[in-house]
N, C-alpha and C positions, 0 to 999 in steps of 0.2 A: 706634133711636138718638134721643137727646135733645139739644136745643140750648138753650143759655142765653145770657143777656146781662146785662151790668151797667148799671144805670141810676142816675144821680145827678141829681136834679132838686130844685128848691126850690119847686115849684108842683104842686099836685094836678092842675089842668087839664093841665099839660104831661105829668105822669106818666100821666094817663089817655090822652092822645094817644100817648105812647110805648108804653103797654101795648097799645093797639089796633094800632099798627104792628107791634110785636113779634109779636103773635098772628097777624097777617095773613101774616107771612113764615115762620111755622112755629116760632117760639121757644116753648119749653115752660116755662121757669122764668126767674126774675130773681134776681140777687144784688144786694143794695143795702146800703149802710151808712147808717143814719139820721144826720142831722146833729144832734149833741147839743144845740145851741142851740135847736132846735125842740122838744126834749123838756124841757129844763131851762133855761128862759129866765132864771129867778131861782133862786138857791141854795136847794136843798131843796124846790122846787116843780116837780113833774113834770106834764107835760101830754102824753099819748100820742095826742091826737086827730090830729095831723098823720100820725104813723106808722100809726095805724089806718085813716085815710082812704086813705093810700098803698097799704096792703095790700088794702083793699077794691077800689080801682081795678084792681089786678092780678087779684084773684079774679074780678071782674066780667067780665074779658076772658079768662078761662080759663087764666091763668098761675098758677104757684105759686112 
């Protein structure tokens, strides 16, 4: 059986702590919706760093 969780955070350090906690209690995967203003702060200028860092924090803690 697999268990998942939804995380919504505005901070990579908080998402890393959330990922650590989720992993410790047996969560296998995370569902999250990126906040668009973190990706496109200005019209037609995209920055995926926040989202990439968020996914890296999850992967680092064995979540998908």
